[in-house]
N, C-alpha and C positions, 0 to 999 in steps of 0.2 A: 419499701412499698411505694414511695413516691416515684422512684425510677420506673417501676413496673407500671404505675398508673400513667406516666408520661408515654411509655411505650404503647399502652392500650390506646391512648388518644391518637398516636401517630398511625396505628393500624386502622382505627376507625376512619380517620381522614382519608387514608388510601382506599378504603372500601366504600366511602360515601358515594362516589360516582356510580357505583353498581347497585345502589339502593333506589334508583328512580322507579317510582310506581309503588314502592313498598315502604316508604319512609313513615307513612302513617302507621303501618304495622309495627315498626320499631318503637314509635312513641306509645302505641298501645301496650307493647311488651313492657316498657318502662313503667307505665301506670299499673299494670297487673303485677309487676315485680314489687312495686311499693305496697299494693293492696294485700298481697298474700302474707307478708310478715305481720300486718295488723291483725289478721285472723289468728295467726299463731300466738301473738301476744295477748289476745283476748281470752284464749282458752283457760289459762291458769286462774283468771278471775272467776270463771264459772266454777272451777274446782274449789276455790277458796270459799265461795258461797255455800257450796255443797257440804264441805267439811265443817266450817265454822257455824253456819246457820241451820243446816238441815240435820247433820249428824250430832254435833255438840249442842247447838242451841235448840234443837227439837222444833224448829219452825217448819211445819208441814206445808204451809202455803208457799214457801220458797222453793219447794221441790219442783213445782210446775215451771217456775222461772228457770231453774237449772236445766230441766229437760229441753224447754224451748230454746234457751240460749245455746246449749250444746248442739242441738239439731240444726239451728239456724247457722251457726258458725261452720258446722260440717258441710252443709249443703252449699253455703256461699264459697267455702274453700274449694270444694269439688268442682263447682262451676267455673271458678276463676282458673283452676289448674287446667281444665279442659280447654278453655278459651286461650290460655297461655300456650298450651301445647300446639293448638291449631295455628295460632299466629306465628309461633317460632318456626314451625314447619314451612309455612308459606314464605316467611322471610328467608330462611336458609335455602330453600329450593330456588327461589328467584335469584338471590345474590350469587350462589355457587354456579348456577347456569350461566349467568352473565360473565363471571370470571373465567369459566372454562371456554366460553365463546370468545372472549378477548384473547386468551392464550392461544386458541386455535388460529384466530386471525393473525396473531403475532408470528406463530410458527409458519403459517402459509405465506406470510409476507417477508420472511427472512431471505437474505441474499443466499445464492446457491453455495457460496463458499462457507457461510455460517452453518448451513445444513450439514456440510461435510465435517464440521468440527463438533457437532452436537451428537450426543448419544440418544438413540431411539428410546432405549429403556428409561433414560433420565427424563426425557420430555414426557413420556407416558406417565411416569410416576409423579411428575410435577402437576400434570393435569388432573390426576386422579387422587393419589394419596395426599400430596401436599395441600391441594385445594380442600379436600375433605376435612383437614385439620381446622380450617377457618370456620367450619360450621359452629364451633364453640363461641365465636365472637358475637353472634346474635343473642346468646343466652348466657352461658356459664362465665365467659370472660368479661362481660359488661353488665347486663341486667342483674344476673344472679350474684355476681361479685359485689356490685353496688348495694343490692338488697341485703347481702350478707353483712356488709360493713354497717349499714343502717340498723339492721336487726341486732347486731352485736353491741352497738352503742346504746340502743334503747334498752335491751335486756340487761346490759351491764348497769345502766343507771337504775333500773327497777330493783335489781338485787341489792344494790347499795342502799336503796331506800328501805328495804325490808330488814337487812341486818348487815351493817357495813363491815364488821370484822370478818364475818363468814364470807362476804363478797370478796374482800381483798385476798383472803386465803385462796379462794377458788380461781382468782385471776392470775395467780402465780404461774400457772401452767401455760398461759397464752404465749409468752415469748419463746418458751421451749418448743411449743408446737410449730411456730413459724420457723425456728432455727432447724429443727429436725427435718421438716418437710423440704426446706431449701437445700440442705446438704444432700438429702436423698435424691432430689430432683436433678442435681448436677450429675450424679451418677447415671440416672435415667437418660439424661440428655446425651451423654457420651455413648451409651449403648444403643440408643435410637439412631444416632448418626452412623455408627458402625454398621448396624443392621440395614439401614437404608442404602448404604454403599453396596452391601451384599445383594440387596433386592434389586438395585439398579443394574448391577452386572448380571444378575440372574435373568432379569427381564430381557436384556439385550441378547444374552446367550440363547435364551429360549426362542425368541423371535428369529434369530439367525438359524437356529437348528431346525425349526419348523419350515422355514423357507428353503433351507438347503438340504432337504431330506434326500434328494437324488444323490448328491455328492456323498452324504453320510452312508447311504446304502452301497454306492459304487465303490467307496474306499473301505467298506466294512468297518465303519467307525461306531457301530451301535453300542458296543461294550464301553468304549471310551466316553461316549456321550452319556450313557447311564451313570458311569462313575462321576462324571462332571456334575450331573444332576444331583446325585447323592451328596457330593461335596457342598454344593450350594445349599441343599436342604439341611445338611449337618450344621453349617455355619448359622443358618437361620435359627435352627432349634437351639443352638448354644447361646446365641446372642439374646434370643427371645426369653429363654428360661432364666438368664441372668437378669434381664430387665424385669420380668414378672416377679422375681423375688423382691426387688426394690419396690415395685408397685404395691405388692401385697403388704409389705412392711409399712409403707407410708399410708395406705388407704384402709387397711383392715386391722393389722396387729397393733400398731401403736395407738390408734384411737380406742381400740377395745381395752387395752391395758390402762390407758390414761383415764378414759371417761368412766368405764364400767367397773373397773377394779379400784384404782387409786382414788379418784375424785369422789365417786358416789359413796364409797365406804367412808372416806374422810368427812364428807359433808353430813352424812346421816349420824356419824359418831359425834362430830362437833355440834351438830344441830340438836341431838339428843341431850347433850350437856347444857345447851342454852335453854332448852325447854324445861329441864329439871331445875334450872335457876330462874325460871319465870322471865326469861329475856326473849322468848320466842314462843309462839303458839304452834300447835300441830298443823293447823291450816296454813299458817305462814311458811312453815318449813316445806310443806308439800308444794306450795306456790313457788317458793325459792328454788326447790329442786327442778320444777318444770321450767322456770326461767333460766336456770343454769343449763338445762338440756338445750334450750333454745339458743343460749349464748354459745354453748359448745358446738352445736350444729352449725351456727353461723360462722364461728371461727374455723371449723373444718372446711366449710364451703370456700371461705376467703383464702385460707392457706393452701387448700388443694388447687384452687384456680391459679394462685401465684406459682405453685410448684409446676403445674402443667404448662403454664405460660413460659416458664424458664426452659423446660425440656422441649417445648414445641417451637421455640423461637427460630431455629434454623429452617423449619418447614415454612413458617410464616414468611420469613425473610426471602426465601427463594421465590415464592409466589409474588410477593410485593415487588421484588426486583424486576420481575417480568411485566407485571401490569403497569408499573411506572414508566416502562419504555413506551414512548409515544408511537402510535401507529402512523406510518408515513402515508400521507395522502397528498401527493403533489398535483398541482394543476398543470396539466400537460398541454403544450401547444399542438395544433393539428399537424399531421404529416405534410411536409412540403416537398414537392417534386421539383428538383432542379434540372432534370433532363440529362445530367452528365453521367451518373452512375446510380444503380440501385444501392449498392453498398460501397462505401469508401473507407478504407483503413489507412490511417495516416500516422506514421512514426510511433507505433505502439510498442511499449515495453510491458511485460507482465511477469510477476513472480508470485508464488503462493505464500501466504502468511507463515506457513510452517516451514518454509524453505527459502532462505534469502537468495539462492541462486536463480537468476532470471531464466524463465522458460522460453520467452519470446523477446527478441531485441530488435528495436528499430525496424519493425515490419510495416511495410506499406503495400497496399493492394487495392485494386478497383475491380469490382465484379459487376458487369453490366446486365441489364434486363434481358432475359431470355437465354443467358449464357449457361452452358454446362461446364462446370469447373471441377477438376479432380485435384485433391490435395494429397500429396504423397510425402513419404519420408520415413526414416527409421523410427523404431519405438523410442519414445522419450523426446522426440524432436518438437513436440508441441502441437500436433495435428488436432487432437481433441480439445486442447485449450483454445486454439484458434477458432474452432467452431463454436465453443461456448462464448467466446467474445463476440462473434458474429451474431449469435442468437440472444445476446444480452444477458446470458447467465452469469458472466463475469464482467467486471469493469477493469479497464486497463489502468496500470499504475502511471503510465505516461502515454501521451498521444490520444487519438480519438477514433471511435468507430461510429460512422454516420449512415443512416438509411434515408435515402431520398433527401439528402441535405440536412437532416436533423440528427444530432447526436443521440445515440441510443438511451443515454441516461436521462434525456429530457422527454422520452416517449413512455407513456404508461405501458405496463406489461400487457394489459388486456388488448391495447391497440397494437402493440408490437406483435404479439402472438396471434393476432388476427391476420397478420400478413406473413409471418414466418412460422413454418412448421418444421419439426425435428423428429427424426426416427433414429434411435440409437440401437446398438446391438442388444442392450438390456432394457429397452422400452417396455413399459408395463401394460399388460392386459389384466383385467380384473375378473374375479370369480362371479361373473354375471353372464347373461345371455349374449350372443353375438349382437343382437339388436341393441341391447343396453350399452355394450362396449362401443358400438358405432355412434350411438347418440350422445356419447360423452363429447364428441367433436361438434355435433349439431343437434341439440335437443329437439328441434322442430323437423328434423329430417323424416320424410315419409318413406314408404317402401320403394317407391320409384327412384328417389334420390339415392337410397342405399344400394339398389340394384345397379345404378349407373356407376357409383363409386367402386363397388365390388367387381363389376365387369372390367373397369379400367385396371384394377389391381389383380385381375386374372384369378379371382377366388369365388366368383359367383356360382360357377358350376359345382364346386365343392359344397358350398352352403346349401344349394338346392338339393344335393344328393343326401343331405342329412334328414333323418325322419322328422325332426322338429324345426328344420330350417333355421331362420333367424332366432328362434326361441331356444336354440341349443345352448346350454350352460357350458362354458369352456374350461372351468376349473381355475384354481389359483394360478395366476400368471399365465393362463392359457395352456396349462399342462396337458390338456386333452387334445391339443393340436400339435402337429409337427412343427419343427423350427421354421420351415418355409411357409407353412400356413399362418403361423403367428406373424411373420414379417409382412406377408401379403395383407393380412387383416389390419395390421398397423398402417400399411400404405393406403388401404381403403378408407380407414378412419381419417387419414390426413387429406385424402381427396375430398371428403365431405366438408372439410373446413374451407376449401377453395382458397388456399394461401397463395401468395405471389412468389415466395422463396421457400424451396424445400432443401433442408439440410439433412444429410444422411451420414451418420457416423458409424462406418463399418457395419452397415445394416445387413450385408450379405456375406460377412466373413465366415460364419459358422453354419451355413446351410448348403444343401447339396446343389450340384450344377443345374439340375432340372428346375428347382425352385428359383435359383439365381437367374436362370434364363427367363422365367416368367416375370420376375420383378424387373429385369432389364427391359423386357418388352413393354411392361407397363410404363416405365420411365420414358422410353422412346416414343410411346403413343401419347404423351402429354402435350398440352397446348404449348406452342413454341414461345409464348410470352412468359412461361414459367422459368424462374431461375433455379437451377439445380446445383447444389454444392455437395460433393461426395468425398469422403475420406475413403481411400481404397488402397489395398495391397495387391489385389488380383488384377492381372492385365485386362481381363474381360470387363471389369468395372471401369478401369481407366479408359478403355476404348469407347465407352459411352460418351466421353466428354471431348469437347473441342479444344479445351485448354487444360494444361497440367501445371500446377504450382507446387514446386518441390521445396520442402523444408529440410534443412541440413540437420 
């Protein structure tokens, strides 16, 4: 128990920064958690008066006191429970929101290479399922657990005062309760871990299936996908049914057998013998039984909380590992123009963490302002990696990449991406209107600015031909647009940002010649001060550039 208490303290310390503004609410919960057991412990005394003085002693005047005491305790207890539920809800909502917000900031601030190593389903489940488990810590795992311990101690002391032999007999079951709950919780823990792994894979698969529905239909994979879905669902049902068996055994069956069959029968049998020998009164036995129920309920609360703490530790640890990671907020120097080159790459080596083989070796390159540069080379030569290095999406293992004399790692991302814009073959459009997609680049852009950007991208006439114009919703990833229209809309969005450097990673490789020609016209019509870097395989794209840099 001491080990679990220390673990609770460590979790509370980790959650403390997220309780700003609701720490008073937590203190209120502690006070309410201490007050409610007092109400529970007072009720048996009212029954003692009712049995010993009203029923046996025939004191009619005490009947009013019994009714008043019972109603007073009931109303007080109901009010405290309502207050406690409201306070717990406020505390949980506030803390869980802040934790999810912190995780989102953490995920959005991850390095690009870390994104590639993380599972989308795992990150989603960590933000939703794992964080939801922490809701217990504002109540069950702290306040209710501590109140349960206090109630168990007080009620145990009270039954010892009533009849110590009967009390010692009733306490024999307590260590068995903790042992049984602990053993069962270990099995629950294993099954929950297994089921979570299945859920994580299921979430990732489902997201990929919904996003890749075109390929699924084109390859006639509907039956295979349905079989995969059934497989995940089958595993979930199997693991969940095994877990629920242990949960029902721990929370319903064992307490029922222990408390209502074994203990109550034994207590009333032994209590009857003590009454027959004038060592206990009927009223005292009823009070003893009520205090024993209170003791048993408190022990169940404590034991159940300990068991759930053990089975939920992996969920807590995953969240705490994330929130303990510091958010990187570096103070960045201003951009410094040295007049020599917009971008300078000096002696760069790079290899991905999952593969020790270097992708780029000792690469040096200068790209001057207003230059149009084509980067060519066979597949696997490092073209896309080079563009990611230029855009600050990756950091070199050796050497440096500098923009206007300042190394990229010293420039804040918001500052950098205000100057450098990227269009990839798989760049994303959202299931929003054309207007909202454009305003992602510039939230303050008015219709005149959008018209100018779309005209430069050769898509304004198409937008005006739509019945709803800029208010047309384009579907998930822009599926209601053709490939060329999507790329031109992405180009218009980039024009709205007014960047100095445009990086295009095979942005025209999968579109028709007419759309490619329109995009090329848009590039040729740009301000001569703009720097354009293009990864290209087609000769028409290479012809746009004044210089070609070939990777082997």
